[in-house]
N, C-alpha and C positions, 0 to 999 in steps of 0.2 A: 627469493623474493616468494613471498605467498601471495595465495591469488586473490583478487579484489571480490568486495562482499558486492553482489550483484541486488540492485534494489528497483521494485515500480514504486513510483510516488501516485499517489489516488487520492485526488481531491476538485469537489466541482467548482473552486474557484481558481480562474487562469492564474491569477496573480500569486496565490499562495501555494499552487504547483509549480510554479516557474522557479519561487524563492527557493522555495527545501530542494528544488535539483539543483539551484546555482548554490546552494550552501554546501549539501551533498559532496558536489563537485570539487569543490576544495582538500577533498579529503582524496591522501593518494593510495587509501584501499577500499574506497567505494565508489563502485560505476554506477548510474543511474542509466538503468537498462531500457527508461522507457517512463511515460507517465501517461497518466489515464485520469478521464475528466468524467467517467462515472464507472458505477459496477462490474455493468457489462463491458466494457472497455479495457474495465479491471481485469476481469475473468477471463477473457478474450487472450491480453499481454499475458497474465500470468502460466495461461496454460502453454502457449508457445515460447514463451523465455526460460519458463522454472525460475525463475530468480530467486536469491535467498532468503530473502527479506520483501517485503511489500509494509511500507509504511499509507496505514490506511485511513483518509476522515469518515466519521461514523455519519454524518449529518448527510451520506451522496442520497438525492432522488432514488428512487425506485430502479431497480433494488439497490436497499440503501447499505451503509458500511457492515448494518452486523450480519446480514443478508449474504454479502459478497464473501467477505473473512469466513465465514462457516462454508461457502461453497470452496472456496481455495484452497481452506483446511482439509475438506473432504477429498480432494482431487489432489493437493501438493501437499502432504501431509508433512513432507519435510522443510517445506516453506514457514520462514518465521513471519508474523502478522503482528507490524507495530500499529497500534491506532491512535490516532486523536482522536483529542474529546476536549468541546469549550465549553462543559460541563462536569458537575458531580454526580450524577445519576450513576448508582451503583449498578443499579440492577442492568442499566445498559450496559456497563463497561465489564459485566459478568458474563450477559448472552454473548459478548464478542470474542 
């Protein structure tokens, strides 16, 4: 049996964070290792846990999702980041 994909869910809206984590928990090959409500919490959790993937909301308060993504990628280059964006601002997505 293969190892599960270790994921951190980052969103400042509690309901969204909880629903995403619950949805992912139904997958047998995914383990939600942490949830975070802010960029600082996400950076701390990622640094401590070295997840395979971070599911990142771009509209976090400071540091926003773009800054948080960039910092996580600098510190953990092998960690993938999937961004959640409600709009279609291509420049914002490119920055992430």
